[in-house]
All heavy atoms as a GROMACS GRO file, in nm:
protein
  420
    1MET      N    1  -1.820  -2.558   6.215
    1MET     CA    2  -1.736  -2.450   6.169
    1MET      C    3  -1.640  -2.406   6.280
    1MET      O    4  -1.523  -2.381   6.253
    1MET     CB    5  -1.823  -2.334   6.123
    1MET     CG    6  -1.741  -2.220   6.070
    1MET     SD    7  -1.846  -2.109   5.981
    1MET     CE    8  -1.737  -1.975   5.963
    2PHE      N    9  -1.693  -2.395   6.402
    2PHE     CA   10  -1.609  -2.352   6.513
    2PHE      C   11  -1.493  -2.449   6.534
    2PHE      O   12  -1.378  -2.408   6.554
    2PHE     CB   13  -1.693  -2.341   6.641
    2PHE     CG   14  -1.612  -2.310   6.763
    2PHE    CD1   15  -1.559  -2.183   6.781
    2PHE    CD2   16  -1.586  -2.407   6.857
    2PHE    CE1   17  -1.483  -2.154   6.893
    2PHE    CE2   18  -1.511  -2.380   6.969
    2PHE     CZ   19  -1.459  -2.252   6.987
    3LEU      N   20  -1.523  -2.577   6.528
    3LEU     CA   21  -1.419  -2.678   6.548
    3LEU      C   22  -1.314  -2.671   6.437
    3LEU      O   23  -1.195  -2.690   6.462
    3LEU     CB   24  -1.481  -2.817   6.554
    3LEU     CG   25  -1.391  -2.930   6.602
    3LEU    CD1   26  -1.332  -2.898   6.738
    3LEU    CD2   27  -1.469  -3.059   6.609
    4GLY      N   28  -1.356  -2.640   6.317
    4GLY     CA   29  -1.262  -2.624   6.206
    4GLY      C   30  -1.167  -2.508   6.228
    4GLY      O   31  -1.046  -2.518   6.201
    5ILE      N   32  -1.219  -2.398   6.281
    5ILE     CA   33  -1.135  -2.282   6.310
    5ILE      C   34  -1.036  -2.315   6.420
    5ILE      O   35  -0.917  -2.282   6.412
    5ILE     CB   36  -1.222  -2.161   6.348
    5ILE    CG1   37  -1.304  -2.116   6.228
    5ILE    CG2   38  -1.137  -2.046   6.402
    5ILE    CD1   39  -1.410  -2.013   6.260
    6VAL      N   40  -1.082  -2.384   6.523
    6VAL     CA   41  -0.994  -2.422   6.633
    6VAL      C   42  -0.884  -2.515   6.584
    6VAL      O   43  -0.766  -2.500   6.620
    6VAL     CB   44  -1.075  -2.488   6.747
    6VAL    CG1   45  -0.984  -2.549   6.851
    6VAL    CG2   46  -1.168  -2.386   6.812
    7ARG      N   47  -0.919  -2.609   6.499
    7ARG     CA   48  -0.818  -2.702   6.447
    7ARG      C   49  -0.717  -2.630   6.358
    7ARG      O   50  -0.598  -2.662   6.360
    7ARG     CB   51  -0.886  -2.815   6.370
    7ARG     CG   52  -0.955  -2.913   6.461
    7ARG     CD   53  -1.014  -3.027   6.385
    7ARG     NE   54  -1.080  -3.119   6.479
    7ARG     CZ   55  -1.152  -3.221   6.440
    7ARG    NH1   56  -1.168  -3.247   6.312
    7ARG    NH2   57  -1.208  -3.299   6.530
    8ALA      N   58  -0.763  -2.535   6.279
    8ALA     CA   59  -0.671  -2.459   6.195
    8ALA      C   60  -0.574  -2.378   6.280
    8ALA      O   61  -0.454  -2.374   6.252
    8ALA     CB   62  -0.749  -2.368   6.100
    9LEU      N   63  -0.624  -2.314   6.384
    9LEU     CA   64  -0.537  -2.239   6.475
    9LEU      C   65  -0.438  -2.331   6.546
    9LEU      O   66  -0.321  -2.297   6.563
    9LEU     CB   67  -0.620  -2.162   6.577
    9LEU     CG   68  -0.697  -2.042   6.522
    9LEU    CD1   69  -0.787  -1.984   6.631
    9LEU    CD2   70  -0.604  -1.937   6.468
   10ALA      N   71  -0.484  -2.448   6.586
   10ALA     CA   72  -0.395  -2.544   6.650
   10ALA      C   73  -0.286  -2.588   6.553
   10ALA      O   74  -0.170  -2.606   6.592
   10ALA     CB   75  -0.475  -2.665   6.698
   11GLY      N   76  -0.319  -2.605   6.426
   11GLY     CA   77  -0.219  -2.640   6.326
   11GLY      C   78  -0.114  -2.532   6.309
   11GLY      O   79   0.006  -2.561   6.299
   12VAL      N   80  -0.157  -2.407   6.308
   12VAL     CA   81  -0.062  -2.296   6.295
   12VAL      C   82   0.031  -2.292   6.417
   12VAL      O   83   0.153  -2.277   6.403
   12VAL     CB   84  -0.138  -2.161   6.279
   12VAL    CG1   85  -0.043  -2.044   6.292
   12VAL    CG2   86  -0.210  -2.158   6.147
   13VAL      N   87  -0.026  -2.306   6.535
   13VAL     CA   88   0.055  -2.305   6.658
   13VAL      C   89   0.153  -2.422   6.658
   13VAL      O   90   0.269  -2.408   6.698
   13VAL     CB   91  -0.036  -2.309   6.783
   13VAL    CG1   92   0.045  -2.330   6.909
   13VAL    CG2   93  -0.116  -2.181   6.792
   14LEU      N   94   0.108  -2.536   6.611
   14LEU     CA   95   0.196  -2.654   6.606
   14LEU      C   96   0.313  -2.632   6.512
   14LEU      O   97   0.425  -2.675   6.540
   14LEU     CB   98   0.115  -2.776   6.562
   14LEU     CG   99   0.183  -2.912   6.571
   14LEU    CD1  100   0.224  -2.940   6.714
   14LEU    CD2  101   0.091  -3.020   6.522
   15ILE      N  102   0.292  -2.562   6.403
   15ILE     CA  103   0.401  -2.533   6.309
   15ILE      C  104   0.498  -2.431   6.367
   15ILE      O  105   0.619  -2.445   6.353
   15ILE     CB  106   0.342  -2.484   6.175
   15ILE    CG1  107   0.271  -2.599   6.104
   15ILE    CG2  108   0.451  -2.426   6.085
   15ILE    CD1  109   0.191  -2.558   5.983
   16VAL      N  110   0.445  -2.330   6.436
   16VAL     CA  111   0.529  -2.222   6.488
   16VAL      C  112   0.617  -2.271   6.603
   16VAL      O  113   0.736  -2.242   6.607
   16VAL     CB  114   0.441  -2.103   6.531
   16VAL    CG1  115   0.523  -1.998   6.604
   16VAL    CG2  116   0.372  -2.041   6.410
   17SER      N  117   0.558  -2.342   6.698
   17SER     CA  118   0.637  -2.391   6.813
   17SER      C  119   0.596  -2.535   6.842
   17SER      O  120   0.510  -2.561   6.925
   17SER     CB  121   0.614  -2.303   6.936
   17SER     OG  122   0.478  -2.299   6.969
   18PRO      N  123   0.662  -2.628   6.775
   18PRO     CA  124   0.617  -2.768   6.781
   18PRO      C  125   0.629  -2.834   6.918
   18PRO      O  126   0.539  -2.908   6.958
   18PRO     CB  127   0.703  -2.839   6.678
   18PRO     CG  128   0.815  -2.747   6.647
   18PRO     CD  129   0.773  -2.610   6.685
   19LEU      N  130   0.736  -2.811   6.992
   19LEU     CA  131   0.753  -2.883   7.118
   19LEU      C  132   0.656  -2.837   7.225
   19LEU      O  133   0.591  -2.919   7.292
   19LEU     CB  134   0.898  -2.870   7.168
   19LEU     CG  135   1.003  -2.936   7.079
   19LEU    CD1  136   1.143  -2.912   7.136
   19LEU    CD2  137   0.976  -3.084   7.064
   20GLU      N  138   0.644  -2.706   7.242
   20GLU     CA  139   0.554  -2.654   7.344
   20GLU      C  140   0.408  -2.684   7.309
   20GLU      O  141   0.328  -2.721   7.396
   20GLU     CB  142   0.572  -2.503   7.362
   20GLU     CG  143   0.707  -2.463   7.417
   20GLU     CD  144   0.814  -2.451   7.309
   20GLU    OE1  145   0.781  -2.463   7.189
   20GLU    OE2  146   0.930  -2.431   7.344
   21SER      N  147   0.374  -2.669   7.183
   21SER     CA  148   0.235  -2.691   7.144
   21SER      C  149   0.199  -2.839   7.152
   21SER      O  150   0.083  -2.872   7.179
   21SER     CB  151   0.210  -2.636   7.005
   21SER     OG  152   0.294  -2.699   6.911
   22ALA      N  153   0.294  -2.927   7.130
   22ALA     CA  154   0.264  -3.070   7.143
   22ALA      C  155   0.226  -3.104   7.287
   22ALA      O  156   0.134  -3.182   7.311
   22ALA     CB  157   0.382  -3.153   7.097
   23ALA      N  158   0.296  -3.043   7.382
   23ALA     CA  159   0.262  -3.066   7.522
   23ALA      C  160   0.124  -3.013   7.555
   23ALA      O  161   0.044  -3.078   7.624
   23ALA     CB  162   0.367  -3.001   7.612
   24VAL      N  163   0.092  -2.894   7.505
   24VAL     CA  164  -0.040  -2.835   7.530
   24VAL      C  165  -0.149  -2.918   7.464
   24VAL      O  166  -0.255  -2.943   7.524
   24VAL     CB  167  -0.044  -2.689   7.479
   24VAL    CG1  168  -0.184  -2.632   7.484
   24VAL    CG2  169   0.052  -2.604   7.560
   25LEU      N  170  -0.125  -2.964   7.342
   25LEU     CA  171  -0.224  -3.046   7.274
   25LEU      C  172  -0.245  -3.179   7.346
   25LEU      O  173  -0.357  -3.231   7.350
   25LEU     CB  174  -0.184  -3.070   7.129
   25LEU     CG  175  -0.193  -2.947   7.038
   25LEU    CD1  176  -0.136  -2.980   6.900
   25LEU    CD2  177  -0.335  -2.898   7.027
   26ASN      N  178  -0.141  -3.234   7.407
   26ASN     CA  179  -0.157  -3.356   7.486
   26ASN      C  180  -0.246  -3.332   7.608
   26ASN      O  181  -0.330  -3.415   7.642
   26ASN     CB  182  -0.021  -3.409   7.531
   26ASN     CG  183   0.046  -3.490   7.423
   26ASN    OD1  184  -0.020  -3.549   7.339
   26ASN    ND2  185   0.178  -3.492   7.426
   27VAL      N  186  -0.227  -3.218   7.671
   27VAL     CA  187  -0.311  -3.185   7.787
   27VAL      C  188  -0.456  -3.169   7.744
   27VAL      O  189  -0.548  -3.223   7.807
   27VAL     CB  190  -0.260  -3.057   7.857
   27VAL    CG1  191  -0.360  -3.009   7.961
   27VAL    CG2  192  -0.125  -3.082   7.920
   28PHE      N  193  -0.479  -3.094   7.635
   28PHE     CA  194  -0.616  -3.077   7.586
   28PHE      C  195  -0.677  -3.210   7.544
   28PHE      O  196  -0.796  -3.235   7.568
   28PHE     CB  197  -0.620  -2.979   7.470
   28PHE     CG  198  -0.613  -2.835   7.512
   28PHE    CD1  199  -0.527  -2.749   7.449
   28PHE    CD2  200  -0.691  -2.787   7.615
   28PHE    CE1  201  -0.520  -2.616   7.486
   28PHE    CE2  202  -0.685  -2.655   7.655
   28PHE     CZ  203  -0.598  -2.568   7.590
   29GLY      N  204  -0.598  -3.296   7.483
   29GLY     CA  205  -0.649  -3.428   7.446
   29GLY      C  206  -0.688  -3.510   7.567
   29GLY      O  207  -0.790  -3.577   7.568
   30GLY      N  208  -0.607  -3.503   7.671
   30GLY     CA  209  -0.639  -3.575   7.794
   30GLY      C  210  -0.765  -3.522   7.861
   30GLY      O  211  -0.849  -3.600   7.907
   31VAL      N  212  -0.780  -3.391   7.862
   31VAL     CA  213  -0.901  -3.331   7.920
   31VAL      C  214  -1.023  -3.372   7.839
   31VAL      O  215  -1.128  -3.406   7.895
   31VAL     CB  216  -0.888  -3.177   7.926
   31VAL    CG1  217  -1.019  -3.112   7.961
   31VAL    CG2  218  -0.781  -3.138   8.026
   32ARG      N  219  -1.007  -3.372   7.708
   32ARG     CA  220  -1.119  -3.413   7.622
   32ARG      C  221  -1.160  -3.558   7.649
   32ARG      O  222  -1.279  -3.590   7.658
   32ARG     CB  223  -1.081  -3.397   7.475
   32ARG     CG  224  -1.191  -3.437   7.381
   32ARG     CD  225  -1.155  -3.410   7.236
   32ARG     NE  226  -1.261  -3.455   7.149
   32ARG     CZ  227  -1.246  -3.551   7.059
   32ARG    NH1  228  -1.130  -3.607   7.041
   32ARG    NH2  229  -1.348  -3.588   6.984
   33LEU      N  230  -1.062  -3.645   7.665
   33LEU     CA  231  -1.093  -3.784   7.695
   33LEU      C  232  -1.164  -3.799   7.830
   33LEU      O  233  -1.255  -3.880   7.844
   33LEU     CB  234  -0.965  -3.868   7.693
   33LEU     CG  235  -0.905  -3.892   7.555
   33LEU    CD1  236  -0.770  -3.962   7.569
   33LEU    CD2  237  -0.998  -3.973   7.469
   34LEU      N  238  -1.122  -3.721   7.929
   34LEU     CA  239  -1.189  -3.724   8.059
   34LEU      C  240  -1.334  -3.678   8.048
   34LEU      O  241  -1.424  -3.738   8.107
   34LEU     CB  242  -1.113  -3.637   8.159
   34LEU     CG  243  -0.981  -3.692   8.209
   34LEU    CD1  244  -0.909  -3.587   8.293
   34LEU    CD2  245  -1.003  -3.818   8.290
   35VAL      N  246  -1.357  -3.571   7.973
   35VAL     CA  247  -1.494  -3.519   7.957
   35VAL      C  248  -1.581  -3.619   7.883
   35VAL      O  249  -1.694  -3.647   7.924
   35VAL     CB  250  -1.491  -3.382   7.885
   35VAL    CG1  251  -1.631  -3.338   7.845
   35VAL    CG2  252  -1.425  -3.278   7.974
   36VAL      N  253  -1.529  -3.677   7.775
   36VAL     CA  254  -1.606  -3.775   7.699
   36VAL      C  255  -1.637  -3.897   7.785
   36VAL      O  256  -1.750  -3.948   7.784
   36VAL     CB  257  -1.530  -3.816   7.571
   36VAL    CG1  258  -1.593  -3.938   7.505
   36VAL    CG2  259  -1.526  -3.700   7.473
   37GLY      N  260  -1.541  -3.942   7.864
   37GLY     CA  261  -1.565  -4.055   7.953
   37GLY      C  262  -1.671  -4.025   8.056
   37GLY      O  263  -1.759  -4.108   8.084
   38ALA      N  264  -1.667  -3.906   8.115
   38ALA     CA  265  -1.768  -3.867   8.214
   38ALA      C  266  -1.907  -3.861   8.151
   38ALA      O  267  -2.005  -3.907   8.210
   38ALA     CB  268  -1.731  -3.733   8.276
   39VAL      N  269  -1.916  -3.806   8.031
   39VAL     CA  270  -2.045  -3.798   7.962
   39VAL      C  271  -2.097  -3.939   7.932
   39VAL      O  272  -2.217  -3.966   7.947
   39VAL     CB  273  -2.033  -3.714   7.833
   39VAL    CG1  274  -2.157  -3.728   7.745
   39VAL    CG2  275  -2.008  -3.569   7.868
   40GLU      N  276  -2.010  -4.029   7.891
   40GLU     CA  277  -2.053  -4.166   7.863
   40GLU      C  278  -2.102  -4.236   7.989
   40GLU      O  279  -2.199  -4.312   7.984
   40GLU     CB  280  -1.940  -4.244   7.798
   40GLU     CG  281  -1.914  -4.204   7.655
   40GLU     CD  282  -1.806  -4.287   7.589
   40GLU    OE1  283  -1.748  -4.376   7.654
   40GLU    OE2  284  -1.780  -4.263   7.470
   41ILE      N  285  -2.036  -4.212   8.102
   41ILE     CA  286  -2.080  -4.274   8.227
   41ILE      C  287  -2.217  -4.221   8.267
   41ILE      O  288  -2.306  -4.298   8.304
   41ILE     CB  289  -1.976  -4.248   8.339
   41ILE    CG1  290  -1.850  -4.329   8.311
   41ILE    CG2  291  -2.033  -4.281   8.476
   41ILE    CD1  292  -1.734  -4.294   8.402
   42VAL      N  293  -2.236  -4.090   8.259
   42VAL     CA  294  -2.366  -4.031   8.293
   42VAL      C  295  -2.475  -4.084   8.201
   42VAL      O  296  -2.584  -4.120   8.245
   42VAL     CB  297  -2.358  -3.876   8.288
   42VAL    CG1  298  -2.495  -3.814   8.297
   42VAL    CG2  299  -2.268  -3.825   8.399
   43THR      N  300  -2.445  -4.092   8.072
   43THR     CA  301  -2.544  -4.143   7.976
   43THR      C  302  -2.579  -4.288   8.005
   43THR      O  303  -2.696  -4.326   8.001
   43THR     CB  304  -2.489  -4.130   7.833
   43THR    OG1  305  -2.458  -3.993   7.808
   43THR    CG2  306  -2.590  -4.178   7.731
   44ALA      N  307  -2.479  -4.369   8.037
   44ALA     CA  308  -2.505  -4.510   8.067
   44ALA      C  309  -2.592  -4.523   8.191
   44ALA      O  310  -2.683  -4.608   8.196
   44ALA     CB  311  -2.373  -4.583   8.087
   45LEU      N  312  -2.567  -4.441   8.293
   45LEU     CA  313  -2.649  -4.447   8.414
   45LEU      C  314  -2.792  -4.403   8.386
   45LEU      O  315  -2.887  -4.461   8.440
   45LEU     CB  316  -2.587  -4.362   8.524
   45LEU     CG  317  -2.454  -4.414   8.579
   45LEU    CD1  318  -2.394  -4.314   8.677
   45LEU    CD2  319  -2.472  -4.550   8.645
   46GLN      N  320  -2.810  -4.303   8.300
   46GLN     CA  321  -2.944  -4.259   8.265
   46GLN      C  322  -3.019  -4.366   8.188
   46GLN      O  323  -3.137  -4.392   8.213
   46GLN     CB  324  -2.939  -4.130   8.183
   46GLN     CG  325  -2.899  -4.009   8.263
   46GLN     CD  326  -2.885  -3.884   8.177
   46GLN    OE1  327  -2.877  -3.892   8.054
   46GLN    NE2  328  -2.880  -3.768   8.242
   47VAL      N  329  -2.952  -4.430   8.093
   47VAL     CA  330  -3.015  -4.536   8.015
   47VAL      C  331  -3.052  -4.652   8.107
   47VAL      O  332  -3.162  -4.709   8.097
   47VAL     CB  333  -2.921  -4.584   7.902
   47VAL    CG1  334  -2.971  -4.712   7.839
   47VAL    CG2  335  -2.907  -4.475   7.797
   48ARG      N  336  -2.965  -4.684   8.199
   48ARG     CA  337  -2.991  -4.795   8.292
   48ARG      C  338  -3.112  -4.766   8.380
   48ARG      O  339  -3.196  -4.853   8.401
   48ARG     CB  340  -2.867  -4.818   8.377
   48ARG     CG  341  -2.879  -4.930   8.474
   48ARG     CD  342  -2.749  -4.948   8.547
   48ARG     NE  343  -2.767  -5.032   8.663
   48ARG     CZ  344  -2.674  -5.057   8.751
   48ARG    NH1  345  -2.554  -5.005   8.736
   48ARG    NH2  346  -2.698  -5.133   8.853
   49SER      N  347  -3.122  -4.643   8.431
   49SER     CA  348  -3.235  -4.610   8.518
   49SER      C  349  -3.366  -4.606   8.439
   49SER      O  350  -3.470  -4.645   8.489
   49SER     CB  351  -3.212  -4.477   8.588
   49SER     OG  352  -3.216  -4.370   8.497
   50ARG      N  353  -3.360  -4.560   8.315
   50ARG     CA  354  -3.482  -4.557   8.232
   50ARG      C  355  -3.521  -4.697   8.187
   50ARG      O  356  -3.641  -4.724   8.168
   50ARG     CB  357  -3.463  -4.467   8.112
   50ARG     CG  358  -3.456  -4.322   8.150
   50ARG     CD  359  -3.442  -4.233   8.031
   50ARG     NE  360  -3.428  -4.094   8.076
   50ARG     CZ  361  -3.405  -3.994   7.995
   50ARG    NH1  362  -3.393  -4.014   7.865
   50ARG    NH2  363  -3.392  -3.872   8.042
   51ALA      N  364  -3.426  -4.786   8.172
   51ALA     CA  365  -3.458  -4.923   8.129
   51ALA      C  366  -3.533  -4.997   8.239
   51ALA      O  367  -3.612  -5.087   8.210
   51ALA     CB  368  -3.330  -4.997   8.094
   52LYS      N  369  -3.510  -4.960   8.364
   52LYS     CA  370  -3.581  -5.025   8.474
   52LYS      C  371  -3.730  -4.993   8.470
   52LYS      O  372  -3.812  -5.069   8.522
   52LYS     CB  373  -3.522  -4.981   8.608
   52LYS     CG  374  -3.384  -5.035   8.633
   52LYS     CD  375  -3.331  -4.986   8.767
   52LYS     CE  376  -3.190  -5.037   8.788
   52LYS     NZ  377  -3.132  -4.986   8.914
   53ASP      N  378  -3.768  -4.880   8.410
   53ASP     CA  379  -3.908  -4.839   8.404
   53ASP      C  380  -3.985  -4.909   8.293
   53ASP      O  381  -4.108  -4.905   8.291
   53ASP     CB  382  -3.918  -4.688   8.383
   53ASP     CG  383  -3.859  -4.610   8.500
   53ASP    OD1  384  -3.856  -4.667   8.611
   53ASP    OD2  385  -3.818  -4.494   8.481
   54LEU      N  386  -3.916  -4.976   8.202
   54LEU     CA  387  -3.983  -5.045   8.092
   54LEU      C  388  -4.049  -5.174   8.142
   54LEU      O  389  -3.995  -5.241   8.230
   54LEU     CB  390  -3.884  -5.080   7.982
   54LEU     CG  391  -3.825  -4.964   7.902
   54LEU    CD1  392  -3.719  -5.016   7.807
   54LEU    CD2  393  -3.934  -4.892   7.825
   55PRO      N  394  -4.163  -5.207   8.085
   55PRO     CA  395  -4.225  -5.336   8.123
   55PRO      C  396  -4.143  -5.452   8.068
   55PRO      O  397  -4.072  -5.440   7.968
   55PRO     CB  398  -4.363  -5.329   8.056
   55PRO     CG  399  -4.351  -5.227   7.950
   55PRO     CD  400  -4.244  -5.132   7.991
   56ARG      N  401  -4.151  -5.563   8.134
   56ARG     CA  402  -4.075  -5.682   8.093
   56ARG      C  403  -4.121  -5.728   7.954
   56ARG      O  404  -4.239  -5.725   7.922
   56ARG     CB  405  -4.096  -5.797   8.190
   56ARG     CG  406  -4.043  -5.769   8.327
   56ARG     CD  407  -3.916  -5.845   8.348
   56ARG     NE  408  -3.865  -5.818   8.482
   56ARG     CZ  409  -3.739  -5.800   8.506
   56ARG    NH1  410  -3.653  -5.808   8.408
   56ARG    NH2  411  -3.698  -5.776   8.628
   57GLY      N  412  -4.023  -5.767   7.871
   57GLY     CA  413  -4.053  -5.817   7.738
   57GLY      C  414  -4.073  -5.708   7.634
   57GLY      O  415  -4.104  -5.737   7.520
   58ALA      N  416  -4.054  -5.584   7.672
   58ALA     CA  417  -4.074  -5.476   7.574
   58ALA      C  418  -3.945  -5.442   7.506
   58ALA      O  419  -3.839  -5.455   7.552
   58ALA     CB  420  -4.130  -5.352   7.642
   0.00000   0.00000   0.00000
């Protein structure tokens, strides 16, 4: 629900001032991609370290 409200507000801002809001949305998109990438790297490292603890052939 929260994400829906944020998206609706972003749509209104995009309609009101398209050029400025497009730049801001690009920045937020870039930050989001950086955060998602960092989370994926951390998750991959955790999975890798836990996989070393498994017995062979399991």
